[in-house]
C-alpha positions, 0 to 999 in steps of 0.5 A: 732584313733592311727591306722588311724594316723599311716596308714595316716602316712605310705601313706604320707611317701610312697608318699614322697619316690616315689616323691624322687625317681622320683626326682632322675630320673631327674638327668641324667646319661650317657644315654638319659632317658625320665624321664629326660624330665618330668619336663621340661616346654615349653612356649606354647602360653604363658602357661608353659606346661610340655613337656610330654603333648606337645610331645612323647619321645622315646630313639633312641639310648643310648644317643639320644632321639627323641621328637615328638611334637603333634603340629608342631608349638611348635617345636621352643618352645620345642627346646628352653625349652630343651636348656635352661634346667639347668644340662642337657647340651643337644644339641637339633636339630630340623629337621622340624618334630621332635627334636633330643636331643643328650646328651654329655658324662659325664665328672668325675667333672660333675658326682661328681657335680650330686652326690652332687646334688642327695645327696641334693635331698636325704637330702630334701626327708629325711627332708620332712619325718621327717616333716611328722613324727613330724606332726603325733607325734603332732596328737598322743600327742593331743590324750593323754587324750583319750588313755593310756600312754602305747598305745602312747608309743607303737604308737611312737615306731611304728612311729619311725619304719615306719620313719626309714623304709622310710628313709632307702628306700631313702638311697637305692635309693640314693646309686643306683643312686650314683652308676649309676652316677659314672658307666662309 
């Protein structure tokens, strides 16, 4: 039973770390990256639809991304959704067949804002990990009458180790993203 709880905790924490890394990828650096556009929702016939479901995304150059819609009637909506996305600062242009998105150069001030944003996202991810740890600890405490005290102490130490490992993974991803953001 303890092993099941710990295995479940590992998988949930691994998913939380992956979600945090995906979230970090949505914060732009100096280059155009299709992942920046993964969470953009386009109003497609009255329904908020992820951009990735409406169009293909391709890097044309370092700072230019080409969005080719599967349905040409969605061009205006896609262009508007990209323009309205906060923290992107992109300038989309529509040529009737596709949307070209040119990313502006980042200023030093804007880079610092993005670093703050990434740190905030990292802290949110760590809070989520601590929540998973707390829930797992409660599940272990519920087993107190079924298993020995020594086994619970060992399980809690292992739980702390698992949590520490995953927090370290988030910290590493955060350091890489900060370095990427501050790189000129």
